[in-house]
N, C-alpha and C positions, 0 to 999 in steps of 0.2 A: 337581596342579591347574595349569591354564593361567595364564600371567602375565596380569595386568590390562593390557588394551590402553590405551595412551596416545593418546587422540584429540586432534586438532588443534582448539584453541579460539581460533585467531587468523584474522583476515581481512586481516592486513597484506599489502600488495602486490596484493590482489585488486581487481577493477574492478566497480563497482556503478552501476547506473542507477536513479535514483529519479524517478518522475513526480510532479507536483504538489508540487515541493520548495520553492516560494517562500514557503510558510507552513505553519502547523499541524503535523500529523503528518509530512508530507514533509520539512519543514525540520528537525524534531527528528531524524528518521531519518538524513538526510544528515549532520548534525552528528555523530551518534554513530558512524557508519561512518568518517567522516574522523578522529575522535578515536582510533579503534582501528586506524588505519594503512591503511585502504582508500583507493583513488583513486575519487572519486565524481563521476559525471555528474549534475548537478542540472538538471532540466528542468521547464518550466512555461510557460504562456501569458503569465504576468505577468512581463514583462521587468524592471520596476523592482524587484519583489520578488526575482527571481533575482539581480540585481546585489547587493542587500543581503546575501542569504544567502551568495553567493560571497565577498564581502568579509569576512563574519563567519568563515567557515571558513578562508580564507587568513590572516586576522588571528590565528587560533589555531594557525597552522602546519600546517593540514591541506592535503591535495592534492585539488583539485576544479576542474572546469570547468563552464560553464553553457551550455545550449542552450535557445532558445525552442522550445517544442513545443506544438502544438495537437492534442490527442488525437482531435479530431473530424475531422482531416485525414489520411487513410490515407497519402498521399504524404509528408507531414511525418514520420509515424512511421517509415517506411522510411529516409528520409534521415537523421534524427537518430540512429537506432540504428546505422546503418552508419558515420556520422561518429564516434560515440563509440567503437565497436569499433576503428576505424582509428586514432584518435588515441591511445587507451590501449593498443592492441595486444592487447586481450583483453576479454572480458566474462564475468564469473562469476556475477553476481547481478542479478536484475531485480525491482524493487519497484514493482508496479502500484498506486500510491497516488492518482493524480489523481482528483479527484471534484468534484461540485457538487450542489446541490439539484435535485430533480425532483419537486416537490410540487404537486399540482393536484387539485381535486375532480373526481370522475368525470364529472359533467355540465357541467363548465366548457367554455366555448367554445374555449379554447386547449389542451384536454386532449391531443389527438392530436399536436400539435407538441411538447409537453412529454414525452409518451411516447416519441416517436421520438428526440428529443435525448437523453433519459435512457438508452435502450437503446444508442444509438450511442456515447455518451461514457463511460458507466459500465460497460458490458459488452463490446460489440464491440471497443472500443479496447483492452481488456486482451488479448483473444486476438490482435489485430493486433500488439501489442507483443511478445507471446510468439513469434509466428510470425517476426517480423523479427529477434528476438534469438536464435532457436534455433540457427542455424548457428554462432554464436559460443559460446553456452552449451555446445554439444556438445564443444567443445575444452577445456572446463574439467574439472578433476578433482573439483570440488565445486560443481557448478552448482545454484543455488537460484532458485526463483521464488516470490515472495510476492504474493498478490492481496489487496488490501484491500477487504473487503465492509462489513458493518454488522450490528448486531443487528436492523436492519430486514429483513435477509435471513433472520432466524430467527423473525420474528413480523411484526406490522404495527400501525401506528397510523392513525387515520382521515385520509383526504385525501392520502395519499402513495403511491398504488398504482404509479405509474411507477417511483419510487425503490425500493419494496419488490421489485417484479418484477426490476429490474436487479440489485439486490444479492443476491437469491435466485439469480439466474442466475450471478453470480460464484462462489457456493458450489458450484453444480453444475459450472461450468467447472473449478474447482479440482480437484474429485474426478475428473472425466473426464481432465484433463491429467495428473494424478498416475498414473493407470492407463496412459495412453499413453506417458508418458516414464519411468516407473519402470524398465523394462528397460535404459535408458541411464544410470541412476544420477542422473537429474535429479529433485530433489524439488520438489513444488508444494504449497504450503500457503496457508491463508487466515486472515486476521485479521478479526474482527468487532468493531470498536470500538463501545462504547456511548456514554453521554453524556460527551463529551470537549470540553474548552475549545478550540474551533477557530473558524475563520471562519464555519462553518455555524451555530454556536451563539452567536456574538457578540451577536446582536440579542435574545437571551433575557435578560430582566432578572435581575440577580444574585439577587434575592429568589426568583424562580421556579426558578433553578438550585438554590438551597439546599433549597427545598421538594421539588423532584423528586428530588434526590439522597437526601434523608432518607427519603422515602416509597418509592422504587423500587429503591434499590441496597442491597446488604448492607454496603458500606463507607460509606454515608450521605453521599456526595459525588460531584461531577463529577470526572472524571479529567483528566490532563494529557497533552499530546502526547508528552512524553518517556516516559511510562509505556507507551504503545503502542509507541514506537520501540524500547524495550529488549526487548519480546517479539519484535518483528519481527527485531531483530538476533540474538537467541538462536537462532531457527530457521534462520538463514542461516549459522551456524558450520559449518565442515567436520565438526565432531563431531556435528552434528544430521543424521546420514546415514541414520537409520532412521525418520525422521518424514516422512511424505508423505500428502497427501490430508486432512490435519487441518484442522478448522474450530475456531478458537480465539477464544472471546469474551473481549475485554479490556474489561470492562464494569462492574467494581466489584461484580459479583454480581447485575446486573440480571436476567439471564435465569434465575436460580435462585430468585428471589423469588416468592412467591405474591402475587397481586394484593391 
């Protein structure tokens, strides 16, 4: 029998770029990679939030630097990715986490503006980041791309068609890029968070969170950003070399429940 292969489960020394890292899942993801020895580029449009997260990571002895990034600005994407790769001397992992709400009724006066902004910032920005990072990722021996979508990309709730379409597009983008980049050994996977305690859900009353969690999820509760971060981290390990094009719901069992 062949000897059991010992696959690498460390990201120590690798360079990671996380978008939307000033809060929520991006913040938790950045912390986790730093705790595991990676050098982390935290990016966000929220400069005050970025500064806080940078202080947190460095206060724990982690290695990180911060860049303001507006994912709606194509030139900003190119500049930041190039600066990160230049400063770190490499780029191994891209986490496309940045997001925002894009909810609007179909017959609302502002629908087309919300639609355009949602597609631009939630979908087009992800492929722009991949394209900007690709020359550097190609130099890595364990390049990983993780696109954050949503369970709204696997179904829909009323009044949020721009968000649903954008997140469904992220799933399709992930599958297409996995096929395109597979021959180069670059894996591309997608995480679909369900009901998670982030800025997008802060305004939902705690009582409503409890009711929703009990009614709609198998685990009977809302999730935490750290629980999403750990799944993201796992599929970025060098050992996760045969997983690509996967769409992984991190939703407490929401998508398997009958209505």
